N, C-alpha and C positions, 0 to 999 in steps of 0.2 A: 719260857712255856710254864703254863700252871701245872702243878700236880695232876689234878683230875684230867688234863689233855694228854698226859704221858700215857704210852701203851703199860699194859699190865706188867710185861717184861722188864720196861725200864723203871717202873715204880718198884718193882721186887728188887731190881740192882740196888735202888737208893736205900732200901729198906735193910737189905743184907749188909750193905756198906757202912751203916750207921748215920750216914748224911741225912736220913729222914727217919723219924719215928713212926709206929703204927698210929700213935694218936695223932700226929701231924697230918699224915695222909687221911685219916677218918675225917679229921676236922676240916680239910680241904674239900673232900668229898660231900659233907655235909653242906657247906657253904655252896657248893655247886647245886646241891638240891634245892637249897632255899631260893636260888634265883630261877630254875626253870620249872620246878615240880608245879607251881601255880597254875603254868598252861599246859605242860606236857601231860602228868598225872600218870607217869609211868611206875611209881613206887607208892602206892595207895596204904600200904601197910608199913610204917616205919618205926625204928626202934633204935634211933640213933644215940639216944639217953643211955640206955643198956649196954651198947657196943662201947661207947666211950668209959663208961665205968670197967668196962673189962679190956680196955686197950693195953694197958701197962703190962698185963698178962700173955700178951701175944708172942708166940714163937716164931721169930720171922725166918728161921732156917727150914721150918717145914715147907713142902712143895708149894703150898700158896700162902705161906705165912705173911699177914700183915695186910693182904689185899682185901679189897672191899667188896661185897658183893650181897646178893639178896636172892632168894629162890621164888621160882616161878608159883604162882598160887593155885596151879595145879598139883603141886608137888607137896605132899605130906610134909609138914615141918613141926617139929615138937616145940610147943610152947609159944606157937604164934599162929595167927589165924589163918586157916586154910580153907576157903569159901568155894574154890572153884570156880568162881564168879557167878554163884547162884544164891538166890534168897532162901532156896532150900538149905544150905548150909551155912548161912550168914553168920551162925554163932559156933560153927565147928572149930575145934582147936584140937589137932592130934595128939596122941600122946608118944609116937614114935616117929621118927625120920623115915621117910622114902629112901631106899638103899643108896641112890644116888646122892641125896642130900646129906646122908651120913659119911660118904665118902668126902665130899666136900668140905664138911665142917672138921673132920680128921685132918685133913690138909693145912688148917690154921688160918683160916679166912676169918674176916671180921664181917659178921652178918648184920645188916641194917634193915632186914624187911623182906616182904614180899613184893613181887613185880606183877603187874595186871595182867588179865587174861580175858579172852571171850569166854561166855559161860559154857563150861566142860570143854573147853577148847573148840569149839564148833564155829568154824569159818575163819578166814584170815583178816579180820577186823577186830581190834580190841576195845570191846565194850561191853558192859554188863550193868545190871539193876543194883549190883551191890556198891562197886566203887566207881562206876561211870566210864567216860571214854579216855582212851591213850591217843594223844596227838603226836603226829610225826614233827621231829624236833627241827627238820628242814623246812617244813611249811606246816604251821598248826592247824591249817585247813584241811589238811590231808591226813589219811590213815597211817598209822604205823604198822599196818600188818597185824598178823596174828597165827597163831596163837600165842607166839612169845613175843609180842609187841611191846609188852611192858618191859621185857628185859633188852631187847634191842635198842629201844628208845634211851633206856637209862644208861647203857653202855655208851652209846653215840654221844649223850650230853657229857660224860665223865663223871655220873651220878656214882657209877660202880665201876671197878677194874675191869670185870669180869663177870660172867652171868650163866647160869644153866638155862635150858630150854627143852621143849620136848616137840616131836614131830612125827605126825601121821601122814598129812597129806601135803606137807610144805611149811611147817611152822617153826622150823630152824633155819628156813631158807627165805621164804616172802618177807619176814620183817627185817632180816638183815639186808635184804635187797632194797627195801623201802628206805632204811634209815641210814645207809652208807656203812654198814659196819660187816664183821665176817661171822657167817655162822656155818658149823658143820653137823650134817646128818649122819652119825656113824653106820658102819655095817649092821644091818639087823641082829639084833641078839648079843651085840658086843658089850653093851653097857648093862650092868645089873639092874633088875626089877622090873625088866619087861614082862609082857604075858607070854607064856610057853608056846600058845596055840596062834594067837594073832601077833605075829612078831613085827608088823610094818610100825608100830607105835615105838618111838624110841627117846631116851634122854639124849642130850648132846649139849654143845659148848657154843658160846656167843663171846666175841672179843673184838677190839679195834683192830687188830692185826692177826695175820697167820698165827704168828708166835705166840700170842696170847691165847689163842684157841688150842693150839698144841700143848701149851702148859696146863690149860684145864682138862682137856682130852685125856692127858695122861693120867690124871688123876681118877677121872672116871672109867677108863678101861685099862689101867696097869700096865700101860705100854708108854715109853717114854723116849724109845728110839727115833733119830732123824736117819732114815735110809739115805744111802748115797743118790744122786741124781744120775739116773741113766741118759744118755745123750746120744742121737737126736732121740727125740719121742715121737711116737706115732698117734696124732690126734685127729680124732673124728669130731666134725662140726654138723651140728644139726639147727638150723636156724629158727626151726617151728616145731619141733619134736613130733613129727608125723602129721603136720598140716594144720596145726594149732592156728587160731588168730592170734597175731602178735601186733601189738601197737607199733607204729612206724619209728618212734622216738628210742622203743626198746630194741627194735631191729637193728638200728642204726649203731647204737652202742654196742651190741654184742657182736656186729659185724666188724666194726672198727677192732673190737678187743680179739677177735680171732686172727686179725692182720697182725697185731702187736704180737701175738703169741708165734705166728709164723716168723716173726723178724728175729726169734730167739734161736732159729736153726730147726724148729722141729716141723715137721711134715704135716700137713693140714688137708684132710679130705672130707668132702662134705657128704657124710654117711650117716646112717642111724640105725638101732636095732630097730627091730619091727614091733610098732606099738598098738596092733591092732587088736589085741585082747587085754591090754593094759587097763583100760576105763572100766569095764565091766568087773574085771577081777576086783580092781581096788574098792569099787562102789559097793560091791557085794560084802567085802570084807570089813570094810568100814563100818557098814550098817549092821554087821552081825557083832563086831567089838563094841559098839554102842549099846547094843540091844544086851550083851552080856554083862555090860558095867552099870546100866542104868535102867533096866527092864522095872524097876518100881517107879521110874519116874514118867512111864509113858503116857500118862493121862493128868499129871500135874500141871495145872494151869500156870504156877509160879514159874514154869520152865520155857524159855523160848521156844516158839512155833518149829523152828529148824531142827532143834535138838529132839523135840518130841516126834517130829516127822521121822528121823532117822532111826530114833529107837523102835518105832513101830512097824518101819521097814523091815529092820533087823528082825523084829518078832515075828513078823509073815512068812520069813525065808524057810522054805524046806531044808530040813537037813541035808539033803543031797545036794542042794544048791551050793551051801557053804562048802561041804567036802570037794565039790567040783571046783568052787573057786581057790580053795587051798591047793589044789591038783595043779590048777592052772597056775599060780603063783610060783610053784615049785619049776614048772616047766619054762615059765618066762625066766626064771634064775639061770636055768641051764642056757638059755638060748642068750642071755647077756654074758655068760661064761664064753660061750663061743664067739661072740661078737668082740670081746676083749681079748681073744686069743690074736685079733689082728691089729688091735688098737690099745694103746697104753691109758688113754683118756678120751671122753667125750665132753665136749664143751658145748653149752645151749643156753637160752635166756633161763634166769632164774624165775622170773614172774613174766606174764605176758602182757602186763601193764605196768607203768610206774604208780607212785603212790596215789590212790583215788580219793574224791571228796569225803570228808567225814560223815556227812549225812546220808551215805548210801550204805547199805547193809552188805551189798557184795556188788560185783561188777556184773551188769546184766548185757552190756554190749560190748564187742571189741571189732572194730573194722566193719561195722555193718553187720556183723555176726552175732545173733541173740544168743544168750545164756540163759537157760530157764532153772538153774539149779544153783545154790549158793557155794558149790565147791567146783563147777565146771570152769572157771575162770582160773583155777589153780593146777590145770591138768599138767602145765610145763613142770611141776614139782611132783604130783601125785602119779604120773606115768613113769617118773625115776623111782618113786617109793617101792612099787612092786617089785622092782629088781633085786631089792635088797642090798644095794652097793652103797657105797659110802659117796656123799657128794657135799660139795662145799659151794656156798654163795660167797663172791668176792666182789667188792665195788670195783665196777669197770668204767664207770663214767657219770655223765648226769643228762638229763633232758634240757631243752632249751630253757625251760621254767626253773631250772636247778635242783630238780629232783634227783636223788641217787638212782642208778640203777646197776643190779648186780649181774653177773655171769655165773652159771652152773657149772662147775666142773666135778665129773663123775668119774669114779675109777673102779676098777673090779673089787669085788667082795674081800675083804680082809685086808685091803692095803692102805688103810685109813692114815697110817704114818707116811707111806709114800707118796699118798694123796697131799698130805699136808707139805712135804718137802718140793714137791712140784708147784704146789698153790704159793709157795713163797718166792719162787722165782717168777710167776706170773704176776704176783702182786708188785714185786720191785720193778718189772717191765712196766706196769700201769702206772705206778705212781700217783694213785687217785688220793686227793684230801680227804681227812676222815673225821673232820671236825665241823658239827653244824653251827650256825649263827647263835650261839647261846646269849650273846649280848642283845639281839634284839628280842629273844625270848623272855629276857628279864624285863624289857620295857614293854610287853605286849600285855593288853588288858583282855583277861580270859571272856569277859562278859561281853566282849565285841566280836566274838569268834563265832561261826556257825555251829550248831549243836550236833551231836551225832544222832544215830538212829532212834536212840530213846528220847530224844528231845532236850 
């Protein structure tokens, strides 16, 4: 197996034993990037030459020493362009790192660039007017998801050992589900650098395996324990998270995954929390968050219409509506706490659909149900967001067309490391392949592929 196809944990073991040098791993990942990036475009900002010049100074016995990574283009990164996917910031180069970026740097990684994202992270389809479209490595006519689509696609291809991402409505879960990798959304407020008022947004980790994600998460959170597995577990199973439309091919994979989990000896009950207040709460707080961050761009025609609409919606919210939504968020967290007094885990679809065609800006219909807003198809993730609970997307199977499908596993607030331990057992039971067909990507002519929403 080639170096880029190994898990980050396996790469780290080779680095620490001296069997592979940091420079050799870097060169292998650069070679992989040269094969797939002309098609996938997950890493639009590259600094391989700079990383190569620094490779001999890498200290491999640091927590992430020698592993290859890049930072999401929403996270400020010192000395590298950080455009947020917007023409407004096309020439922006921060003077300081985001706190999560700083933690990962200090852990000894080799930084090779920035991963692509939708403009200001809005929508789970990675395209923007600065760097263009990121394609799904399993099928480049399909979306890689978003807003951490570049990160998920680059990890899936073996261009990166591991990656950071961020998540408001599903951005650490939808892209891993679409790209066949693992993504962890931590407990709200657990990772440094978040907004103290609007806590739904968080940084998190993407890797090829649960153990890879655990390695990265330990650096972000400062927690590295692997709690003992409690047996048997009490698992709640929600096939549609409160009646959401779910594509048949996704439902089939998630149902089979639930049956596989039951074979571990864990009890499975078809139960779920009350989701009736989740959508309005999420939509209000999302709009308020965007208005607070991007109020100056409300009328800027360089910014895509969905972002401007989100900002203007937030600017028009009365203060009492925001405070009421914050109170509802707290109530929902307490409701989930009560739910998890009866169950250890909740399993459900990560995404309501598999990867959709790149020409669509968002999913507008599922099973005959029309969806009139760019976030409505993401409610399988956003309904979990408001709980503040940690959730992980794990590859669970494939559609008949060969597209990955993820299962979302949710645990009580603050049990992130326990969730990772449980997820590692489930991952072993699934045994899902994690490598897309990179050889086919290397021989694909990008000019013959359908364009993204921007043409």
